[in-house]
MILO-986619 format. One record per residue: residue number from 0; residue in one letter; x, y, z of N, C-alpha, C in turn. Coordinates in nm, 4 decimals, padded with zeros to 6 digits. Example, Ala and Ser with C-alpha at 12.3 -4.5 7.8 and 13.67 -1.06 7.14 Angstrom:
BEGIN
+-----+------+----------+----------+----------+----------+----------+----------+----------+----------+----------+
! seq ! type !     n_c1 !     n_c2 !     n_c3 !    ca_c1 !    ca_c2 !    ca_c3 !     c_c1 !     c_c2 !     c_c3 !
+-----+------+----------+----------+----------+----------+----------+----------+----------+----------+----------+
!   0 !    a !  01.3190 ! -00.5690 !  00.7800 !  01.2300 ! -00.4500 !  00.7800 !  01.3200 ! -00.3300 !  00.7800 !
!   1 !    s !  01.2850 ! -00.2250 !  00.7080 !  01.3670 ! -00.1060 !  00.7140 !  01.2900 !  00.0030 !  00.7870 !
+-----+------+----------+----------+----------+----------+----------+----------+----------+----------+----------+
//
This chain:
BEGIN
+-----+------+----------+----------+----------+----------+----------+----------+----------+----------+----------+
! seq ! type !     n_c1 !     n_c2 !     n_c3 !    ca_c1 !    ca_c2 !    ca_c3 !     c_c1 !     c_c2 !     c_c3 !
+-----+------+----------+----------+----------+----------+----------+----------+----------+----------+----------+
!   0 !    m !  00.0849 ! -00.1166 !  00.0000 !  00.0000 !  00.0000 !  00.0000 !  00.0901 !  00.1238 !  00.0000 !
!   1 !    r !  00.0448 !  00.2283 ! -00.0669 !  00.1232 !  00.3508 ! -00.0790 !  00.0595 !  00.4634 !  00.0012 !
!   2 !    y !  00.1452 !  00.5519 !  00.0484 !  00.0999 !  00.6715 !  00.1198 !  00.1562 !  00.7942 !  00.0493 !
!   3 !    a !  00.1028 !  00.9091 !  00.0848 !  00.1544 !  01.0356 !  00.0333 !  00.1534 !  01.1380 !  00.1456 !
!   4 !    p !  00.2579 !  01.2191 !  00.1543 !  00.2546 !  01.3333 !  00.2448 !  00.2035 !  01.4559 !  00.1681 !
!   5 !    w !  00.1156 !  01.5302 !  00.2313 !  00.0686 !  01.6573 !  00.1771 !  00.1182 !  01.7667 !  00.2693 !
!   6 !    r !  00.1559 !  01.8795 !  00.2118 !  00.2008 !  01.9935 !  00.2916 !  00.1106 !  02.1117 !  00.2600 !
!   7 !    a !  00.0772 !  02.1872 !  00.3652 ! -00.0017 !  02.3083 !  00.3450 !  00.0813 !  02.4069 !  00.2644 !
!   8 !    t !  00.0211 !  02.4720 !  00.1671 !  00.0966 !  02.5644 !  00.0832 !  00.1149 !  02.7006 !  00.1485 !
!   9 !    d !  00.0310 !  02.7345 !  00.2430 !  00.0421 !  02.8662 !  00.3072 !  00.1271 !  02.8629 !  00.4343 !
!  10 !    v !  00.1210 !  02.7543 !  00.5095 !  00.1998 !  02.7381 !  00.6315 !  00.2820 !  02.6107 !  00.6128 !
!  11 !    k !  00.4100 !  02.6259 !  00.5921 !  00.4941 !  02.5132 !  00.5497 !  00.5234 !  02.4104 !  00.6582 !
!  12 !    d !  00.4774 !  02.4326 !  00.7812 !  00.5051 !  02.3356 !  00.8871 !  00.3865 !  02.2452 !  00.9175 !
!  13 !    r !  00.2873 !  02.2412 !  00.8310 !  00.1708 !  02.1527 !  00.8474 !  00.1750 !  02.0427 !  00.7421 !
!  14 !    y !  00.1624 !  01.9203 !  00.7894 !  00.1663 !  01.8040 !  00.7007 !  00.0511 !  01.7097 !  00.7338 !
!  15 !    v !  00.0081 !  01.6378 !  00.6322 ! -00.0867 !  01.5282 !  00.6508 ! -00.0301 !  01.4091 !  00.5759 !
!  16 !    l ! -00.0216 !  01.2969 !  00.6440 !  00.0157 !  01.1710 !  00.5800 ! -00.1119 !  01.0929 !  00.5586 !
!  17 !    g ! -00.1305 !  01.0413 !  00.4409 ! -00.2514 !  00.9645 !  00.4126 ! -00.2287 !  00.8677 !  00.2988 !
!  18 !    y ! -00.3244 !  00.7805 !  00.2796 ! -00.3160 !  00.6857 !  00.1697 ! -00.3343 !  00.7594 !  00.0375 !
!  19 !    c ! -00.2632 !  00.7169 ! -00.0636 ! -00.2676 !  00.7832 ! -00.1936 ! -00.4105 !  00.7910 ! -00.2473 !
!  20 !    d ! -00.4424 !  00.9021 ! -00.3071 ! -00.5713 !  00.9255 ! -00.3736 ! -00.6911 !  00.9189 ! -00.2796 !
!  21 !    r ! -00.6693 !  00.9283 ! -00.1488 ! -00.7809 !  00.9212 ! -00.0537 ! -00.7793 !  01.0382 !  00.0436 !
!  22 !    f ! -00.7126 !  01.1463 !  00.0078 ! -00.6967 !  01.2593 !  00.0987 ! -00.8316 !  01.3073 !  00.1519 !
!  23 !    y ! -00.9252 !  01.3375 !  00.0641 ! -01.0533 !  01.3932 !  00.1074 ! -01.1495 !  01.2876 !  00.1606 !
!  24 !    n ! -01.1177 !  01.1600 !  00.1441 ! -01.2013 !  01.0543 !  00.1998 ! -01.1753 !  01.0334 !  00.3486 !
!  25 !    y ! -01.0494 !  01.0503 !  00.3923 ! -01.0116 !  01.0149 !  00.5283 ! -00.9655 !  01.1303 !  00.6161 !
!  26 !    v ! -00.9222 !  01.2394 !  00.5559 ! -00.8743 !  01.3526 !  00.6348 ! -00.9948 !  01.4303 !  00.6860 !
!  27 !    p ! -01.0015 !  01.4557 !  00.8160 ! -01.1158 !  01.5273 !  00.8733 ! -01.1348 !  01.6651 !  00.8090 !
!  28 !    h ! -01.2585 !  01.7067 !  00.7983 ! -01.2934 !  01.8342 !  00.7353 ! -01.2181 !  01.9510 !  00.7978 !
!  29 !    e ! -01.2046 !  01.9519 !  00.9312 ! -01.1361 !  02.0631 !  00.9971 ! -00.9881 !  02.0708 !  00.9593 !
!  30 !    v ! -00.9277 !  01.9590 !  00.9214 ! -00.7889 !  01.9602 !  00.8742 ! -00.7851 !  02.0045 !  00.7271 !
!  31 !    c ! -00.8760 !  01.9543 !  00.6471 ! -00.8797 !  01.9916 !  00.5045 ! -00.8939 !  02.1416 !  00.4864 !
!  32 !    t ! -00.9662 !  02.2066 !  00.5742 ! -00.9915 !  02.3496 !  00.5596 ! -00.8821 !  02.4370 !  00.6201 !
!  33 !    r ! -00.7742 !  02.3780 !  00.6666 ! -00.6629 !  02.4562 !  00.7223 ! -00.5712 !  02.5118 !  00.6144 !
!  34 !    g ! -00.6118 !  02.5057 !  00.4933 ! -00.5334 !  02.5634 !  00.3853 ! -00.5370 !  02.4776 !  00.2611 !
!  35 !    m ! -00.4684 !  02.5261 !  00.1600 ! -00.4513 !  02.4490 !  00.0372 ! -00.3433 !  02.3447 !  00.0639 !
!  36 !    w ! -00.3619 !  02.2244 !  00.0115 ! -00.2690 !  02.1148 !  00.0352 ! -00.2043 !  02.0712 ! -00.0949 !
!  37 !    q ! -00.0762 !  02.0425 ! -00.0888 !  00.0009 !  01.9987 ! -00.2038 !  00.0627 !  01.8632 ! -00.1738 !
!  38 !    m !  00.0363 !  01.7656 ! -00.2610 !  00.0970 !  01.6342 ! -00.2433 !  00.2442 !  01.6439 ! -00.2801 !
!  39 !    l !  00.3314 !  01.5917 ! -00.1939 !  00.4745 !  01.6021 ! -00.2159 !  00.5310 !  01.4853 ! -00.2956 !
!  40 !    d !  00.4918 !  01.3646 ! -00.2617 !  00.5503 !  01.2460 ! -00.3226 !  00.4665 !  01.1267 ! -00.2792 !
!  41 !    t !  00.4984 !  01.0098 ! -00.3292 !  00.4342 !  00.8879 ! -00.2806 !  00.5426 !  00.7854 ! -00.2491 !
!  42 !    s !  00.5097 !  00.6951 ! -00.1595 !  00.6040 !  00.5905 ! -00.1218 !  00.5274 !  00.4761 ! -00.0566 !
!  43 !    e !  00.5978 !  00.3699 ! -00.0282 !  00.5366 !  00.2538 !  00.0369 !  00.5178 !  00.2807 !  00.1862 !
!  44 !    v !  00.4040 !  00.2407 !  00.2398 !  00.3729 !  00.2595 !  00.3814 !  00.4779 !  00.1935 !  00.4702 !
!  45 !    v !  00.5309 !  00.0806 !  00.4287 !  00.6301 !  00.0098 !  00.5105 !  00.7570 !  00.0915 !  00.5330 !
!  46 !    r !  00.7793 !  00.1955 !  00.4555 !  00.8981 !  00.2793 !  00.4710 !  00.8797 !  00.3879 !  00.5787 !
!  47 !    l !  00.7562 !  00.4082 !  00.6235 !  00.7306 !  00.5089 !  00.7268 !  00.7950 !  00.4708 !  00.8593 !
!  48 !    k !  00.8222 !  00.5711 !  00.9405 !  00.8649 !  00.5441 !  01.0780 !  00.7522 !  00.4688 !  01.1468 !
!  49 !    p !  00.7851 !  00.3805 !  01.2402 !  00.6820 !  00.2983 !  01.3049 !  00.5666 !  00.3790 !  01.3652 !
!  50 !    e !  00.5964 !  00.4908 !  01.4309 !  00.4887 !  00.5686 !  01.4937 !  00.3930 !  00.6274 !  01.3901 !
!  51 !    h !  00.4442 !  00.6676 !  01.2748 !  00.3575 !  00.7201 !  01.1687 !  00.2800 !  00.6069 !  01.1019 !
!  52 !    r !  00.3445 !  00.4939 !  01.0833 !  00.2786 !  00.3780 !  01.0207 !  00.1629 !  00.3287 !  01.1059 !
!  53 !    h !  00.1826 !  00.3215 !  01.2378 !  00.0759 !  00.2756 !  01.3275 ! -00.0383 !  00.3775 !  01.3338 !
!  54 !    a ! -00.0053 !  00.5045 !  01.3376 ! -00.1095 !  00.6080 !  01.3403 ! -00.1892 !  00.6076 !  01.2103 !
!  55 !    l ! -00.1224 !  00.5891 !  01.0982 ! -00.1920 !  00.5827 !  00.9703 ! -00.2846 !  00.4618 !  00.9648 !
!  56 !    a ! -00.2383 !  00.3487 !  01.0156 ! -00.3210 !  00.2274 !  01.0161 ! -00.4435 !  00.2429 !  01.1051 !
!  57 !    s ! -00.4298 !  00.3102 !  01.2179 ! -00.5432 !  00.3212 !  01.3099 ! -00.6372 !  00.4366 !  01.2761 !
!  58 !    d ! -00.5846 !  00.5466 !  01.2204 ! -00.6680 !  00.6652 !  01.1977 ! -00.6870 !  00.7005 !  01.0505 !
!  59 !    s ! -00.6221 !  00.6322 !  00.9596 ! -00.6285 !  00.6545 !  00.8153 ! -00.5643 !  00.7849 !  00.7688 !
!  60 !    c ! -00.5170 !  00.8663 !  00.8610 ! -00.4397 !  00.9850 !  00.8257 ! -00.3636 !  01.0314 !  00.9493 !
!  61 !    v ! -00.2580 !  01.1085 !  00.9263 ! -00.1767 !  01.1597 !  01.0361 ! -00.1547 !  01.3078 !  01.0105 !
!  62 !    y ! -00.1968 !  01.3937 !  01.1030 ! -00.1731 !  01.5371 !  01.0936 ! -00.0520 !  01.5703 !  01.1787 !
!  63 !    v !  00.0448 !  01.6418 !  01.1205 !  00.1689 !  01.6735 !  01.1895 !  00.2008 !  01.8212 !  01.1698 !
!  64 !    e !  00.2354 !  01.8868 !  01.2781 !  00.2912 !  02.0214 !  01.2690 !  00.4355 !  02.0110 !  01.3142 !
!  65 !    a !  00.5272 !  02.0403 !  01.2228 !  00.6698 !  02.0276 !  01.2525 !  00.7480 !  02.1205 !  01.1616 !
!  66 !    h !  00.8584 !  02.1705 !  01.2137 !  00.9454 !  02.2553 !  01.1330 !  00.9972 !  02.1745 !  01.0151 !
!  67 !    t !  01.0026 !  02.2364 !  00.8994 !  01.0396 !  02.1632 !  00.7783 !  01.1831 !  02.1117 !  00.7799 !
!  68 !    s !  01.2725 !  02.1797 !  00.8474 !  01.4101 !  02.1300 !  00.8493 !  01.4244 !  02.0194 !  00.9530 !
!  69 !    g !  01.4748 !  01.9089 !  00.9106 !  01.5000 !  01.7987 !  01.0020 !  01.3823 !  01.7057 !  01.0268 !
!  70 !    f !  01.2663 !  01.7320 !  00.9682 !  01.1515 !  01.6445 !  00.9902 !  01.1501 !  01.5376 !  00.8818 !
!  71 !    e !  01.1481 !  01.4109 !  00.9235 !  01.1485 !  01.2993 !  00.8313 !  01.0300 !  01.2084 !  00.8590 !
!  72 !    f !  00.9589 !  01.1676 !  00.7540 !  00.8475 !  01.0744 !  00.7678 !  00.8959 !  00.9309 !  00.7726 !
!  73 !    e !  00.9978 !  00.9021 !  00.6940 !  01.0388 !  00.7645 !  00.6754 !  01.1549 !  00.7255 !  00.7661 !
!  74 !    a !  01.1580 !  00.5984 !  00.7996 !  01.2657 !  00.5443 !  00.8819 !  01.3923 !  00.5355 !  00.7981 !
!  75 !    e !  01.5048 !  00.5351 !  00.8653 !  01.6328 !  00.5196 !  00.7948 !  01.6423 !  00.3791 !  00.7397 !
!  76 !    r !  01.7046 !  00.3659 !  00.6294 !  01.7200 !  00.2325 !  00.5695 !  01.8385 !  00.1620 !  00.6262 !
+-----+------+----------+----------+----------+----------+----------+----------+----------+----------+----------+
//
């Protein structure tokens, strides 16, 4: 299964991780309305850090506010 990170275009420290092509199906309305969202890339869910992978599995999306420098979604290989 593949996931995609989306970043808010107006505030660069807001991210949503979700399953590909399902952003508006699973992301809560209050998160969707926090700005315009841009999909950054896609990758395999198994590459996510364990805490993000478990949150995605249980909630179908992960909302993260983090400074853009030094923030990584995926675990080191």
